[in-house]
C-alpha positions in Angstrom: 0.0 0.0 0.0 1.5 3.3 -1.0 1.2 6.4 1.1 1.3 10.1 0.2 4.9 11.5 0.1 5.9 13.6 3.0 6.6 17.3 2.4 10.1 18.5 2.8 11.0 21.6 4.8 10.2 24.7 2.7 7.8 22.9 0.4 4.3 24.5 0.3 1.4 22.6 1.8 -1.1 20.8 -0.4 -3.7 23.5 0.4 -1.3 26.3 -0.9 -0.4 24.2 -3.9 -4.0 23.6 -4.8 -4.9 27.2 -4.3 -2.1 28.3 -6.7 -3.0 25.6 -9.3 -6.7 26.6 -9.3 -5.8 30.3 -9.6 -3.7 29.5 -12.7 -6.5 27.4 -14.2 -9.1 30.0 -13.5 -7.1 32.8 -15.0 -5.8 31.1 -18.1 -8.4 28.5 -18.9 -12.2 28.5 -19.3 -12.9 26.0 -16.6 -13.3 26.2 -12.8 -12.3 23.2 -10.7 -13.9 24.4 -7.5 -17.4 22.8 -8.2 -15.6 19.5 -8.9 -13.7 19.8 -5.6 -17.1 20.5 -3.9 -18.4 17.1 -5.0 -15.5 15.4 -3.0 -16.5 16.9 0.3 -18.5 13.8 1.2 -15.4 11.6 0.8 -14.4 9.9 4.1 -11.7 11.9 5.9 -9.3 8.9 6.1 -8.9 8.7 2.4 -6.7 10.8 0.1 -7.8 12.6 -3.1 -5.3 12.6 -6.0 -5.4 15.5 -8.5 -4.0 14.0 -11.7 -2.8 16.1 -14.7 -3.0 14.5 -18.2 -2.3 16.2 -21.5 -3.5 15.5 -25.0 -2.0 16.8 -28.3 -4.7 17.9 -30.8 -4.7 19.6 -34.2 -6.6 22.8 -34.7 -8.2 23.7 -38.1 -7.1 27.2 -39.0 -10.4 28.3 -40.5 -13.0 26.8 -38.3 -10.9 26.9 -35.1 -12.2 23.5 -34.2 -10.1 20.7 -32.7 -9.7 17.5 -34.6 -10.0 14.2 -32.7 -6.6 12.9 -31.6 -5.7 9.2 -31.5 -2.4 9.8 -29.7 -2.2 8.5 -26.1 -2.6 10.9 -23.2 0.6 12.1 -21.6 0.8 11.9 -17.8 2.2 15.2 -16.4 2.0 14.4 -12.7 -0.3 14.4 -9.7 -0.8 15.9 -6.2 -2.3 14.4 -3.1 -5.0 16.3 -1.3 -6.9 15.6 1.9 -10.7 16.3 2.0 -10.1 18.4 5.1 -7.8 20.7 3.0 -10.5 20.8 0.3 -13.2 21.9 2.8 -10.8 24.6 4.2 -10.1 25.9 0.7 -13.7 26.1 -0.3 -14.7 27.8 2.9 -12.1 30.5 2.3 -13.5 31.1 -1.1 -15.1 34.6 -1.1 -18.9 34.8 -1.1 -18.8 38.0 -3.1 -17.5 36.1 -6.2 -20.1 33.4 -6.0 -22.9 35.9 -5.4 -21.9 38.0 -8.4 -21.7 34.9 -10.6 -25.1 33.7 -9.3 -26.6 37.0 -10.5 -25.1 36.8 -14.0 -26.3 33.2 -14.4 -29.8 33.8 -12.9 -29.1 30.9 -10.5 -31.8 30.5 -7.8 -30.2 29.7 -4.5 -33.1 31.0 -2.4 -34.1 27.4 -1.6 -31.0 27.2 0.6 -31.2 28.8 4.0 -28.5 31.4 3.6 -30.4 34.3 5.2 -27.7 34.5 7.8 -25.0 35.0 5.1 -26.3 37.9 3.1 -23.6 39.4 0.9 -22.5 42.8 1.9 -19.8 44.2 -0.4 -18.4 46.3 2.5 -17.4 43.2 4.4 -17.4 40.6 1.6 -14.0 39.2 2.5 -15.2 38.2 6.0 -18.0 35.9 4.8 -17.7 32.2 4.3 -19.5 29.9 1.8 -20.5 26.3 2.4 -19.2 23.8 -0.2 -22.7 22.5 -0.7 -23.8 26.0 -2.0 -20.8 26.0 -4.4 -21.9 22.6 -5.7 -25.5 23.8 -6.0 -24.4 26.9 -7.9 -22.2 24.9 -10.3 -25.1 22.6 -11.2 -27.5 25.4 -11.9 -25.0 27.5 -13.8 -24.0 24.8 -16.4 -26.2 26.5 -19.0 -24.5 29.9 -18.3 -21.3 28.8 -20.0 -23.4 28.2 -23.2 -24.7 31.7 -23.3 -23.9 33.8 -26.3 -24.3 37.4 -27.1 -26.4 38.6 -29.9 -25.9 42.0 -31.4 -28.3 43.3 -33.9 -28.3 46.5 -35.8 -26.4 48.6 -38.2 -24.1 49.6 -35.5 -23.8 46.7 -33.1 -25.6 46.0 -29.8 -25.3 42.8 -27.9 -28.2 40.8 -26.4 -27.6 37.8 -24.0 -29.9 35.0 -24.9 -30.1 31.6 -23.3 -29.8 28.5 -25.5 -33.4 27.5 -24.7 -34.6 30.9 -25.8 -32.7 31.3 -29.0 -35.4 29.9 -31.3 -38.1 32.1 -29.8 -35.7 35.1 -30.0 -34.9 34.6 -33.7 -38.6 34.1 -34.5 -39.6 37.3 -32.7 -36.8 39.3 -34.3 -37.6 38.3 -37.9 -41.3 38.6 -37.2 -40.9 42.3 -36.2 -38.5 43.2 -39.0 -37.1 41.0 -41.7 -34.3 43.5 -42.4 -33.1 43.8 -38.8 -29.3 43.3 -38.8 -28.0 41.0 -36.0 -24.5 41.0 -34.8 -23.2 38.2 -32.6 -20.1 37.9 -30.4 -19.0 35.0 -28.2 -19.6 35.7 -24.5 -16.3 34.3 -23.3 -14.0 36.4 -25.5 -13.8 39.6 -23.5 -10.4 41.2 -24.3 -8.3 40.9 -21.2 -5.5 43.3 -20.2 -2.1 42.6 -21.7 -0.1 39.9 -19.9 3.2 40.7 -18.4 5.9 40.6 -21.0 8.9 38.4 -20.8 11.9 40.5 -20.0 14.2 38.3 -22.1 12.1 38.8 -25.3 13.2 41.9 -27.2 10.3 43.9 -28.7 10.6 46.5 -31.5 10.1 50.0 -30.2 8.2 52.7 -32.2 10.3 55.2 -34.1 11.0 58.6 -32.8 8.7 60.1 -35.4 5.9 57.8 -34.3 6.4 58.7 -30.7 6.5 62.4 -31.5 3.3 62.4 -33.5 1.5 60.2 -30.9 2.6 62.7 -28.2 1.0 65.6 -30.2 -2.3 63.7 -30.4 -2.2 62.9 -26.7 -1.8 66.6 -25.9 -4.7 67.6 -28.1 -7.0 65.0 -26.6 -5.9 66.0 -23.1 -7.6 68.5 -20.7 -4.7 70.9 -21.1 -5.7 74.5 -21.2 -3.7 76.7 -23.6 -5.1 80.2 -23.5 -3.6 83.6 -22.9 -6.0 83.9 -19.9 -3.8 81.3 -18.1 -1.0 83.9 -18.1 -3.1 86.9 -17.3 -4.9 85.4 -14.3 -1.9 83.6 -12.8 0.0 86.4 -11.0 2.3 85.7 -8.1 0.0 87.4 -5.6 -2.9 85.1 -6.5 -0.7 82.1 -5.9 0.5 83.1 -2.5 -1.0 81.3 0.5 -0.4 78.8 3.3 0.8 75.4 2.1 2.4 74.2 5.3 0.3 71.2 6.6 1.0 72.2 10.2 -0.2 75.7 9.9 -3.9 74.9 9.1 -6.1 71.9 8.6 -4.5 69.2 6.3 -7.5 69.1 3.9 -7.3 72.9 3.4 -3.5 72.8 2.8 -4.0 69.8 0.4 -6.7 71.6 -1.6 -4.7 74.8 -1.8 -1.5 73.1 -3.0 -3.6 71.2 -5.6 -5.0 74.6 -6.8 -1.5 76.0 -7.0 -0.2 72.9 -8.8 -2.9 73.1 -11.4 -2.5 76.8 -12.1 1.3 76.6 -12.3 1.0 73.6 -14.7 -1.3 75.6 -17.0 1.0 78.5 -16.8 4.1 76.4 -17.6 2.4 74.7 -20.6 1.0 78.0 -21.9 4.4 79.7 -21.5 6.2 76.8 -23.2 3.7 76.9 -26.2 4.3 80.7 -26.5 8.0 80.2 -26.4 8.0 77.7 -29.3 5.7 79.9 -31.3 8.0 83.0 -30.9 11.1 81.0 -31.6 9.7 79.4 -34.7 8.7 82.8 -36.0 12.2 84.1 -35.1 13.7 81.7 -37.5 11.4 83.0 -40.3 12.4 86.6 -39.5 16.1 85.6 -39.4 16.0 83.9 -42.8 14.2 86.9 -44.2 16.8 89.2 -42.8 19.6 87.0 -44.3 18.0 87.4 -47.8 17.7 91.2 -47.3 21.4 91.5 -46.3 22.3 89.3 -49.3 20.5 91.8 -51.6 22.2 94.8 -50.0 25.7 93.2 -50.0 25.9 90.9 -53.0 29.7 90.7 -52.7 29.4 88.7 -49.4 29.3 84.9 -49.4 26.3 83.0 -47.9 28.2 82.2 -44.7 29.2 85.8 -44.2 25.7 87.0 -44.8 24.3 84.7 -42.2 27.0 85.8 -39.7 26.1 89.4 -40.2 22.5 88.7 -39.4 23.6 86.5 -36.4 25.8 89.3 -35.0 22.9 91.8 -35.3 20.7 89.4 -33.2 23.5 88.8 -30.6 23.7 92.6 -30.1 20.0 92.9 -29.4 19.6 89.7 -27.4 22.9 90.2 -25.6 23.9 86.5 -26.2 27.2 85.1 -27.4 27.4 83.8 -31.0 28.0 80.3 -29.7 24.9 80.4 -27.5 22.7 81.7 -30.2 24.0 79.2 -32.8 23.1 76.3 -30.4 19.6 77.7 -29.9 19.2 78.4 -33.6 19.8 74.7 -34.4 16.9 73.8 -32.1 14.6 76.6 -33.2 15.0 75.5 -36.8 13.5 72.2 -35.8 10.5 74.1 -34.5 10.1 75.9 -37.8 10.3 72.7 -39.8 7.6 71.1 -37.6 5.4 74.2 -38.0 5.9 74.3 -41.8 4.9 70.6 -42.1 2.2 70.2 -39.5 1.0 73.7 -38.9 0.9 75.8 -35.8 -1.4 73.3 -34.0 1.3 70.6 -34.2 3.9 73.0 -32.7 1.6 74.3 -29.9 0.5 70.8 -28.7 3.9 69.1 -29.1 4.6 69.4 -25.4 7.9 69.5 -23.6 9.3 66.6 -25.6 9.7 68.8 -28.7 13.0 70.3 -27.3 14.8 67.0 -27.0 13.3 65.8 -30.4 14.6 68.9 -32.2 17.9 69.0 -30.3 19.0 65.5 -31.3 17.0 65.5 -34.6 16.4 61.7 -34.4 13.6 61.0 -36.9 13.9 64.3 -38.8 13.6 63.9 -42.6 11.2 63.3 -45.4 9.3 60.7 -43.3 8.4 63.3 -40.6 7.5 66.0 -43.1 5.3 63.6 -45.1 3.5 62.2 -42.0 2.8 65.6 -40.5 1.7 67.0 -43.9 -0.9 64.3 -44.2 -2.3 64.9 -40.7 -2.1 68.7 -40.7 -5.8 69.3 -41.4 -6.8 66.5 -39.0 -4.7 68.1 -36.2 -6.3 71.5 -36.9 -9.8 70.0 -36.7 -9.1 68.4 -33.4 -7.4 71.5 -32.0 -10.1 74.0 -33.1 -13.1 71.9 -31.9 -11.5 70.6 -28.6 -9.5 73.8 -27.6 -11.3 76.6 -29.4 -9.1 79.3 -27.7 -5.7 77.9 -28.6 -5.4 80.2 -31.7 -5.4 83.3 -29.3 -1.8 82.4 -28.6 -0.9 83.2 -32.2 -1.9 86.9 -31.6 1.6 87.5 -30.1 3.2 87.1 -33.6 0.3 88.8 -35.5 -1.2 85.6 -36.9 -5.0 85.2 -37.6 -6.9 84.0 -34.5 -10.3 83.1 -35.9 -11.3 79.4 -35.9 -11.3 77.5 -39.2 -13.3 74.5 -37.9 -16.2 75.0 -35.4 -18.8 72.8 -33.8 -18.5 69.2 -32.4 -15.3 67.3 -33.0 -17.2 64.6 -34.9 -19.1 67.1 -37.1 -16.1 66.9 -39.4 -14.8 64.0 -41.6 -11.1 64.1 -42.1 -8.8 62.3 -44.6 -5.0 62.0 -45.1 -3.9 65.1 -47.0 -7.4 66.1 -47.9 -9.7 69.0 -46.9 -12.0 68.1 -44.0 -15.7 67.7 -45.0 -18.8 68.5 -43.0 -20.5 65.3 -41.7 -23.8 66.2 -43.3 -22.2 66.5 -46.8 -21.1 62.9 -46.7 -24.7 61.6 -46.4 -26.8 64.0 -48.5 -26.6 61.6 -51.5 -28.8 59.2 -49.5 -30.7 61.6 -47.3 -30.7 65.3 -48.4 -32.2 66.3 -45.0 -29.6 64.4 -43.0 -28.7 65.8 -39.6 -27.0 64.2 -36.6 -27.1 65.2 -32.9 -24.2 64.1 -30.8 -25.1 62.7 -27.4 -23.2 62.0 -24.2 -25.7 59.5 -22.9 -28.7 57.7 -24.4 -32.1 59.3 -24.5 -35.4 57.6 -23.6 -38.2 57.8 -26.2 -41.2 59.0 -24.2 -43.6 57.8 -26.8 -42.4 54.3 -26.5 -41.4 54.0 -22.8 -42.6 57.0 -21.0 -40.4 57.3 -17.9 -39.8 53.6 -17.6 -36.2 52.9 -18.7 -36.1 49.3 -20.0 -32.3 49.1 -19.3 -32.9 49.2 -15.6 -31.7 46.0 -14.0 -34.0 44.9 -11.2 -33.2 42.7 -8.1 -29.7 44.1 -7.9 -27.8 46.4 -5.6 -27.4 49.5 -7.8 -24.6 50.9 -5.6 -22.1 48.1 -6.3 -20.6 46.7 -9.5 -21.8 43.3 -10.7 -18.3 42.6 -12.1 -15.9 43.7 -9.4 -18.2 44.2 -6.4 -16.9 47.7 -5.6 -18.9 50.8 -4.9 -20.1 52.7 -8.0 -20.6 56.5 -7.9 -20.6 59.4 -10.4 -18.6 61.3 -7.7 -15.0 60.7 -8.5 -13.9 60.9 -4.9 -16.4 58.2 -3.8 -16.3 55.8 -6.7 -14.3 52.6 -6.2 -15.2 50.7 -9.4 -12.3 50.8 -11.8 -13.8 48.5 -14.5 -14.1 51.3 -17.1 -12.7 54.5 -15.5 -12.5 56.2 -19.0 -16.3 56.3 -19.1 -17.7 56.0 -15.6 -16.7 57.3 -12.2 -13.5 59.0 -13.3 -12.2 62.2 -14.8 -13.3 62.3 -18.4 -11.2 63.5 -21.3 -12.1 63.7 -25.0 -11.9 60.3 -26.7 -9.0 60.1 -29.1 -11.0 59.2 -32.2 -12.0 61.0 -35.4 -14.5 60.3 -38.1 -12.5 59.8 -41.3 -13.2 59.1 -45.0 -12.2 55.5 -45.8 -10.2 54.9 -49.0 -11.9 51.6 -49.7 -15.4 52.8 -50.5 -17.0 52.3 -47.0 -17.9 55.9 -46.8 -17.1 57.1 -43.2 -15.2 55.2 -40.5 -13.7 55.7 -37.1 -9.9 56.1 -36.7 -7.9 55.9 -33.4 -5.6 58.8 -32.8 -4.0 57.2 -29.8 -3.4 53.7 -28.7 -6.2 51.7 -27.0 -4.7 48.8 -25.0 -6.6 45.5 -24.8 -9.7 45.7 -22.7 -9.7 49.5 -22.6 -13.0 51.2 -23.2 -13.4 53.2 -26.5 -16.9 54.4 -25.8 -20.4 53.6 -24.9 -22.9 52.8 -27.6 -25.6 55.5 -27.1 -28.7 56.5 -29.0 -32.5 56.7 -28.8 -34.0 54.0 -26.5 -37.1 53.0 -28.3 -39.0 49.9 -29.5 -41.1 48.3 -32.3 -39.3 50.2 -35.1 -39.5 48.5 -38.5 -37.6 49.1 -41.7 -34.7 50.8 -39.8 -31.3 49.6 -38.7 -31.6 49.3 -34.9 -29.9 47.5 -32.1 -32.2 45.2 -30.3 -31.8 44.0 -26.8 -33.8 42.3 -24.0 -33.5 43.1 -20.3 -35.7 41.3 -17.8 -38.3 40.5 -20.4 -38.4 44.0 -21.9 -37.3 44.2 -25.5 -36.0 47.5 -26.5 -34.1 49.0 -29.4 -31.3 51.6 -29.6 -31.6 53.7 -32.8 -28.7 55.9 -34.0 -30.3 57.3 -37.1 -30.5 60.9 -36.0 -28.7 61.0 -32.7 -26.0 59.1 -31.0 -22.2 59.3 -30.8 -19.1 58.3 -32.7 -19.7 54.5 -32.3 -22.2 54.9 -35.1 -19.4 55.1 -37.6 -17.6 51.9 -36.7 -17.3 49.6 -39.8 -17.3 45.9 -40.1 -14.3 43.7 -40.4 -13.8 39.9 -40.5 -10.6 40.5 -38.5 -11.9 43.2 -36.0 -9.8 45.0 -33.4 -12.7 45.8 -31.0 -15.9 44.3 -29.7 -19.0 45.2 -27.6 -19.2 44.3 -24.0 -22.3 44.6 -21.7 -21.7 46.5 -18.4 -24.1 47.6 -15.6 -23.5 51.0 -14.2 -25.6 52.2 -11.3 -28.3 49.6 -12.1 -28.5 50.5 -15.8 -27.4 48.2 -18.5 -24.8 49.7 -20.9 -23.1 48.5 -24.1 -19.4 49.4 -24.3 -17.1 49.3 -27.3 -13.9 47.7 -25.9 -10.5 47.3 -27.6 -8.7 44.1 -28.6 -5.5 46.1 -29.0 -5.7 49.1 -31.3 -2.6 51.1 -32.4 -2.6 54.8 -33.1 -3.7 55.6 -36.6 -5.7 52.3 -37.1 -9.3 52.1 -38.1 -11.6 50.8 -35.4 -13.7 47.9 -36.6 -16.0 45.2 -35.2 -17.3 41.9 -36.5 -21.0 42.3 -37.5 -21.4 38.5 -37.5 -23.1 36.2 -39.9 -26.6 37.2 -38.7 -25.9 40.7 -40.0 -25.1 39.6 -43.5 -27.8 36.9 -43.7 -30.3 38.0 -46.4 -28.6 41.4 -46.8 -27.8 42.6 -50.3 -24.5 44.2 -49.4 -20.8 43.6 -50.2 -18.2 43.1 -47.5 -15.4 45.5 -48.1 -13.2 44.7 -45.2 -10.4 43.6 -47.5 -9.0 41.1 -45.0 -7.4 37.9 -46.2 -9.7 35.9 -43.9 -12.8 37.6 -45.2 -15.7 35.1 -44.7 -17.8 36.6 -47.5 -15.2 36.9 -50.2 -16.0 33.4 -51.6 -19.7 34.1 -51.7 -19.1 37.3 -53.7 -16.8 35.4 -56.1 -19.5 32.8 -56.7 -22.1 35.5 -57.4 -19.7 37.1 -59.9 
């Protein structure tokens, strides 16, 4: 008879080993071994449970992503001995908050168990214990939850969670209401997780200096930075004087005051830096004009002597040495080159990194000039619409200060090297009376729902997040939920996207001006909350038996312009904020300058007389179009 091997000194206990193994399996695989362990609780305590690890090598078909049946023998990787007592201890240490949140998402009914004495309170969720029998009960009732799938229908993608036993009724109801309703589906278990930690031994290619510089300009434009002359006028030394010593007054007052000073000084510094680059770039223009004038007046001088004459004149007025001015001139020339290629907006919003970029001139050349030239009009559209007072800084050198582009940032359709177009003009060929209202949040159609919002989730605690269990609040100082801080419960900044003219005949699309990491929120899908619309492209959803539609025909936000792709870089994810169901566009990893796309799914294209223009090598509809041709 064999016995379990004894643990050597320093070796973790079986409970710790199981805990680590289960965490790895839960994080990296789509299974959870805790329900299986709960079934072993009834095992007599004098026996030992052995957790065996076997592996099987299979082949995966590249197109269908399905696994072919393998006839190779299983490979035994090892095993670990566990006692039932350790299993019970581990299951009892498992947090009730996690189980309660999962029970809500799977509609599991655990009220038949007498758990009134263990009501979940998020404030003290870590102190509660869960009986293994309840975990086993939950696992049995939530088997169907793993088979859920999201359905998204409409021209612009909204997801609807439908149980397998309701799918036939759902399809019948949808096609009965509107045969042209477009449905888009995503798999419920493919939420884009955050990037994993990189291996330090693996070398990764870094972006070029030119790419980093242009990306930095876009980040400054889509930031909350305030670049106005009023920042200089209203920020005198007397206004900034005050008590900042924590011991001289209450700590909260000192902290608030020092934050106020920090904000004002930061604005003052950035505004002064922007004015400095503007003046220095214009100084180079005036210097070159003076050199040409001296060349005409004294044609017998060489080019070098002519430049030295102008340089000595400047040194006399500035009271600098020739060497000091020559060093500065080499940097200021870089400012001028950036201004000539990308316009004043590119120079103003370049930030403090422009000094180092122009000093070492790494990345200067035709590549930088070409890239900035193509994006010049796009930069001006974003700067004029997000920071309408920035051109006032140009008054110091006598430049025009009136805005070229006005209105909402997404009222303009940009293109590389082309003139921006008004959004309305790109749709008049289909609808001469087209107009679009930009919304920050969805509006409820009073004719369809009155004051009853169908997105409201009943039987839930609206103060706590269903995903993380933390407190939700629109007050930034009170909010603890960090699931999507870009959209809810955090300081908001303009979203780094623009509506652009696609070169492949898809009309308008959405382009990312900054990087969106995997799992980051791009925006919420908003529009008119209505129902029973026919003959229109709507997004259809069902919440607690209430079927509603989100219509973006006349009002909504930038998510309306996301195009389809068979290899998308984003997807839609449902999220509950303060008891209201939301649909969020999340990134799968989007680089700056890339078009944002989603997969409309097969249901969208079924019976639709349209051509897929995604242009991807893996296009699922290319063969169908070839057959028709």
